[in-house]
N, C-alpha and C positions, 0 to 999 in steps of 0.2 A: 898836452891836452887840457883844455878849461873843462873844468867840470859842472855840475849843476848840483846845488844845495837843496834838497827837499826836506821840510819839516815833518815829524811824525805825522801831525793833523792832516798835512797835505799827502802823505804817502797812503793814508787811510783810503783815500779816494780809489787806490789802486789794489785794495786788498778784499777778497770775497770770501767770507768765512761760511762754510758750510751749514753751520748751525743756523746761518740767517737765510740760507737758500730755500726756495720754493720749487717743487716740481713744476715743469712746463705745462704738464696737464691740468694742474690745478689753476695756474695764472689763465691759461686759455679758457676754462670755465668761467672764471670771474669776468673775463673781457668779452667772450663771444656767446656765453650761453652754452656752448658744446659741452656735454656732461663729461666727466672725468673718464668714466668707463669707455666712452666712444674714443676719447683721445688716447687713452692706454691701449687701446685695440690697434692703434695707428702705429703706436712707437713703443719705446721701452716702457717698462713698469713705472719706472721713475727716471726722469731725464732732467739734466741740470745743464743749463748753457752757463759757463762761467764768463766767457768773453767772445764778443761777436762784434764785426763791424756794422755800421748802420749801411743800409744797403737800399736802393729806390725801390726794390720789390721786397721788402721785409717778409721773411717767413715767419713762422711760431718759433723757428731757433733763433734768428737774428732779433727779431723783435722784443724778445724777452730776457736779452742777455743781462746779467748781473754787472756786467762792466764793459764798455765800450774800447774797441780795440781788435786786433787781429788783422788789420789793414796797413801794417806796417811797411809792406812791401811784397817784392815777388817770390821770396823764397824763405823757407822754414826748416828749422832742424828741431829733432826731438831727441833728448837724451836722458838716460837715466842715471842719476848719481845714486850711489850707494857708499854709505859713509857708517864707521863705528862711532861711538859716542865721543865728542869733542872734535872731531875732525870735519873739514871742509877746505875749499881754496882760500887763497889771499885775495884781500882788499883789491878789487879791479873797477874798471868802467867800460862799456860798451860805448863807443863814441856814436855810432850811426845806428846800430841795432837794438832791437828791444829784447829783452830777456826776462822770461816769466818762470815763476816756480809753482809746482803743483805738489803738495806733499802727499805722499801715498802712505806711507807708514813713519813710526817714530814721530818726533817732534824737531822742527828746525828752525833755529834762530836766524832771520833774515836782518842783517846788519847794512846799513847805508851811511853815507856821509864821508868826505874825504878823510878822515880819522876814525871812522867807524862809530861814531858819536849817537846813531838812531838804530833802533832795532826794534822787531816785532817778532812774535813766534806763530808759526804756522803749526796747526793741529792736524792730523790726517783729515784729508779731502780739503783743506784751504788753499787759497790760490793768491798770489800776487804778481803782478806786473809791473816791472820797474822800468821807469823812463829811461831812455838814451841819455848817455852824459852823465849819470848819477853813479857815483861810487858804491860799490855793493859787493857781498860775499854771503854766505851761507854755512850754517856748521849744525851738526847733529847734537840738539841739546837734550837728548832723551838718554835713557840707559839702553835703549834698544840698539842691539848690534846689526848691523846691515840696513839700518834705517833708509828709506828709499825716497827720492826727490826727483820728479819729472821736470826737466829743464827744455824750456821752448824758446827758440831764438829766431826772431823773424825780421826781416829787412831786405833791402835790394841785394842782389847777387854779388856784386862788386862791392859791398860794404862788409860782408863776412870776413873776420880776421882783424876786426877794428877794437880789439882787446888792449888796453892799457892799465899796468898794475900801479899802484901807488909807489913813491919813491923808496918808502921802507921796505919794502918786497926784495929791492935789489940790495939793500944794507943787510937784510937778513940772510940772503943767499951768499953775499960776500963773507959776511962773519961766519956763517956756518959751514961753507964749503969752499970758500976763497976767492980771490980775483980771478984765477984763470976760469973756474967754473961759472962765474958770474959772466965772463967774455963770452964764453961758450953758449951759455943761455941766450944773451943777447944776440949772438950770430944766428939763432934760429927764428929771430923776427920778434921775439919778446920785446915788449916797450914799457919802460917803468916812469911815465911822466903824467900819470893821472892827478889832475889837481895842480899842474904845474903850467902855467902860461907858456906856450912855447913861441 
């Protein structure tokens, strides 16, 4: 699977920092003149839209999103990753689906690049949406036991299961657990060709 290289500056376009977010009611007041008290009476006290698609009939929710997206297909999965300090998955890429991360607690290092050469850190309530085809992983970089990260995957139904690990992960499995175990893992459908032209 050929992967996509993204520089840290380019990846910053996909990161939403909570500290930079403004409640939708405040944005609406500035844009429409509807007082914040009125807007708050219609919705949550403080409501933030991290990501939403552009729609022909944009509502206050979609019009004021910090990041454009959420229109990557007709299916979505939500998962909660709970990691102890220093733990997380191996480097992998999603060929056709978009994977986004929302830090709930702790701090998570999001690493990307075929060799994991780039990274950023998500603080609680920060969000990042990683483009398809980019090698990525995450790791709890805090001292917090059971740090929590919400994982959102979206795409077309037939494209789920599009995960490719980097070849070094196969080497690690073979080194730690033996060739027979690597063969068993491959038999489950796991692929180790991220960053390799097939």
